C-alpha positions in Angstrom: -54.2 -43.4 -55.2 -52.6 -40.0 -56.0 -53.1 -37.1 -53.6 -56.2 -35.1 -54.3 -54.1 -32.1 -55.3 -51.9 -34.1 -57.7 -52.1 -33.6 -61.4 -53.0 -37.3 -61.5 -55.9 -37.2 -59.0 -58.5 -37.8 -61.7 -56.5 -40.3 -63.7 -57.9 -43.8 -63.7 -55.9 -46.7 -62.2 -55.5 -49.7 -64.4 -53.8 -53.1 -64.0 -52.1 -55.6 -66.1 -51.1 -59.2 -65.4 -47.5 -60.0 -66.2 -45.3 -63.1 -65.7 -43.6 -63.1 -62.3 -40.5 -65.0 -63.5 -41.5 -68.1 -61.5 -44.1 -69.4 -63.9 -47.0 -67.5 -62.3 -48.7 -64.2 -63.0 -48.7 -61.1 -60.9 -50.9 -58.0 -61.3 -49.2 -54.6 -61.7 -51.3 -51.5 -61.1 -50.5 -48.3 -62.9 -52.0 -44.9 -63.7 -53.5 -44.5 -67.1 -52.1 -41.7 -69.4 -52.9 -38.2 -68.3 -53.9 -35.8 -71.1 -53.3 -32.2 -70.2 -56.2 -29.8 -70.9 -56.2 -27.5 -73.9 -54.9 -24.2 -72.5 -57.6 -22.3 -74.4 -60.3 -24.1 -72.3 -58.8 -22.9 -69.0 -59.7 -19.7 -67.2 -57.0 -17.1 -66.6 -56.7 -16.5 -62.8 -53.7 -14.2 -63.0 -51.2 -12.8 -65.5 -47.5 -12.4 -64.6 -44.7 -10.6 -66.4 -41.7 -12.9 -66.2 -38.6 -11.4 -64.6 -35.1 -12.7 -64.2 -34.9 -15.2 -61.3 -38.6 -16.2 -61.5 -39.2 -19.9 -60.6 -42.4 -21.9 -61.2 -42.6 -23.1 -57.6 -42.4 -19.5 -56.3 -45.0 -18.3 -58.8 -47.3 -21.2 -57.9 -46.9 -20.3 -54.2 -47.6 -16.7 -54.9 -50.6 -17.1 -57.2 -52.0 -20.5 -56.2 -51.0 -20.7 -52.6 -49.0 -23.9 -53.0 -45.6 -24.4 -54.6 -46.4 -28.0 -55.5 -49.2 -26.7 -57.9 -46.6 -25.5 -60.4 -48.0 -28.1 -62.8 -51.2 -25.9 -63.2 -49.0 -23.1 -64.6 -47.4 -25.7 -67.0 -50.8 -27.0 -68.1 -52.0 -23.4 -68.9 -48.9 -22.8 -71.1 -49.4 -24.1 -74.7 -45.6 -24.7 -75.2 -44.8 -28.4 -75.2 -41.3 -28.4 -76.6 -38.7 -26.4 -74.6 -37.1 -25.2 -77.8 -40.4 -23.4 -78.6 -40.2 -21.3 -75.4 -39.4 -17.6 -75.5 -36.3 -17.0 -73.5 -36.0 -13.7 -71.6 -32.5 -12.8 -70.7 -32.1 -9.7 -68.5 -28.8 -7.9 -68.2 -26.3 -5.5 -69.7 -26.8 -5.9 -73.4 -23.3 -4.9 -74.2 -22.0 -7.8 -72.1 -24.4 -10.6 -72.9 -25.8 -10.2 -76.5 -22.9 -11.9 -78.3 -22.9 -14.8 -75.8 -26.7 -15.3 -76.2 -26.4 -15.3 -80.0 -23.6 -18.0 -79.7 -26.1 -20.3 -77.8 -28.1 -20.6 -81.1 -31.4 -20.7 -79.3 -33.1 -19.2 -82.4 -34.2 -15.7 -83.2 -32.8 -13.0 -80.9 -34.9 -9.8 -80.4 -33.7 -6.9 -78.4 -36.6 -5.2 -76.5 -36.8 -2.0 -74.6 -38.2 -1.8 -71.0 -41.8 -1.7 -72.4 -41.3 -4.8 -74.5 -41.0 -2.9 -77.8 -38.7 -4.5 -80.4 -35.5 -2.4 -80.9 -33.9 -4.8 -83.3 
């Protein structure tokens, strides 16, 4: 049984009988598939402006009181594919812009300190 604070705490345990290789059967227990909640159905407990160096475990410790609860932040984020994430790169624009564009991560927008698009 998963720990009560695990993302799998409410997932049912199932079993399947499989051949054991010796002519008999053995029962294997497993967790059924976990379907994450729809982010729109969750309550917002905090909002955070992402800054360079932020880590999910540290944010979970700060806002949820437990770094192992990072999965709650993941569940609340509607992005499933990493290539759909918005990358925020902080630094001296004159030194990093060309390198960032070479990474081919998609559209590059340059923002001012208030988040307004400059180009």
